[in-house]
C-alpha positions as CSV (number, residue, x, y, z in Angstrom):
1,X,86.3,98.6,77.8
2,X,89.5,98.5,79.5
3,X,91.0,95.4,81.1
4,X,90.1,96.7,84.3
5,X,86.3,97.4,83.4
6,X,86.3,93.8,82.0
7,X,87.3,92.7,85.5
8,X,84.7,94.5,87.3
9,X,82.4,93.1,85.2
10,X,83.4,89.3,85.6
11,X,83.8,90.0,89.5
12,X,80.4,91.3,89.6
13,X,79.1,87.8,88.0
14,X,81.3,86.4,90.6
15,X,79.9,87.5,93.5
16,X,76.8,86.0,92.6
17,X,77.9,82.7,91.8
18,X,80.4,82.5,94.8
19,X,79.5,82.6,98.3
20,X,80.9,85.7,100.6
21,X,82.5,83.0,102.8
22,X,84.5,81.2,99.8
23,X,87.7,81.9,99.0
24,X,88.6,85.2,96.6
25,X,88.6,88.5,98.8
26,X,89.8,91.2,96.6
27,X,92.0,91.6,93.4
28,X,94.5,93.8,93.3
29,X,95.8,95.8,90.2
30,X,98.6,97.2,90.0
31,X,99.6,100.9,88.1
32,X,102.3,103.5,88.1
33,X,99.4,106.0,87.9
34,X,96.3,105.3,90.0
35,X,94.5,108.6,89.3
36,X,94.6,107.2,85.9
37,X,93.8,103.7,86.3
38,X,90.6,105.4,88.4
39,X,89.6,107.6,85.8
40,X,89.3,104.5,83.3
41,X,87.7,102.5,85.6
42,X,84.8,104.4,87.3
43,X,83.2,105.1,84.2
44,X,79.8,104.7,85.3
45,X,79.7,105.7,88.6
46,X,78.9,102.2,89.6
47,X,82.3,101.8,92.0
48,X,82.9,104.4,94.9
49,X,87.2,104.2,95.6
50,X,87.8,105.1,99.3
51,X,90.9,107.5,100.0
52,X,94.4,105.8,99.5
53,X,95.5,103.2,102.4
54,X,98.7,101.3,103.3
55,X,99.5,97.8,101.6
56,X,102.6,97.4,103.6
57,X,103.3,93.5,102.3
58,X,103.5,95.0,99.0
59,X,105.0,98.3,99.6
60,X,101.9,100.4,98.1
61,X,99.2,102.1,98.4
62,X,95.9,101.2,97.4
63,X,92.2,102.8,96.6
64,X,90.0,100.0,97.6
65,X,86.3,99.6,96.1
66,X,83.4,97.2,96.5
67,X,81.9,94.9,93.7
68,X,79.8,92.9,95.8
69,X,81.4,91.5,98.3
70,X,84.8,91.5,96.3
71,X,87.3,94.2,96.7
72,X,89.2,95.5,93.8
73,X,92.5,97.5,95.1
74,X,94.2,99.9,93.0
75,X,97.9,99.6,94.4
76,X,100.8,102.2,93.3
77,X,103.9,101.7,94.9
78,X,105.1,103.6,97.6
79,X,108.6,101.5,98.4
80,X,111.0,99.7,96.3
81,X,109.3,96.9,96.8
82,X,107.4,93.5,95.6
83,X,104.7,95.8,93.6
84,X,107.5,97.7,92.4
85,X,109.0,94.5,91.2
86,X,105.9,93.9,89.7
87,X,105.5,96.4,87.5
88,X,109.1,96.4,86.2
89,X,108.8,92.9,85.3
90,X,105.1,92.7,84.0
91,X,103.6,95.9,83.6
92,X,100.2,97.1,85.2
93,X,97.5,94.6,85.7
94,X,96.7,92.1,88.0
95,X,99.7,91.6,90.7
96,X,97.8,89.8,93.5
97,X,94.6,88.2,95.0
98,X,93.5,88.4,98.5
99,X,92.1,85.0,99.9
100,X,90.4,84.7,102.7
101,X,91.7,81.3,105.2
102,X,91.9,80.3,108.2
103,X,93.3,83.0,110.5
104,X,96.7,83.9,109.2
105,X,99.5,82.4,111.4
106,X,102.7,83.9,112.1
107,X,103.7,87.4,111.2
108,X,101.0,89.6,109.8
109,X,99.9,93.0,109.4
110,X,96.8,94.9,108.4
111,X,96.3,94.9,105.1
112,X,94.7,97.5,102.5
113,X,91.5,95.7,103.6
114,X,91.7,96.2,107.1
115,X,91.9,92.8,107.9
116,X,95.2,90.9,109.1
117,X,97.4,89.2,106.7
118,X,100.5,87.9,105.1
119,X,101.6,87.1,101.8
120,X,102.0,83.5,100.9
121,X,105.4,81.9,99.9
122,X,105.9,82.5,96.2
123,X,108.7,81.5,94.0
124,X,109.1,84.9,91.7
125,X,109.7,88.0,93.4
126,X,107.8,89.9,91.2
127,X,104.9,88.0,91.9
128,X,101.7,87.0,91.1
129,X,101.1,87.3,94.9
130,X,98.5,86.1,97.0
131,X,97.7,87.5,100.8
132,X,95.9,85.3,103.0
133,X,93.6,87.3,105.0
134,X,91.8,87.0,108.0
135,X,88.3,85.4,106.8
136,X,86.1,88.1,109.0
137,X,86.4,91.7,108.6
138,X,87.5,93.4,112.2
């Protein structure tokens, strides 16, 4: 099983233990090849990924699937932005977490989850990143 497959299994367990309203909304997996990552991930048909959507905060395209109440986002760079920096520095793997909190203030954008959000301040330009998103889907 790939690291991404192990992530899906762990998130399934987490979804049963943590109420949907608490904290973690999604996990973003950085890749240089979305098709390969999806082939590795969708081996048993338990996940269905939607069409590519933009993730402007990271300069990426995302394919999103849900494991219980937690989203799994497979992210591939679309610009020379934050996600490209994360891949150059650390390679493929978990690049960001989406967390729900009080409604984000300041400059927000619609995230790949379809919710307004913003990237939280961080020390390293290559992440990992945390995106604070509106707690209620729109």
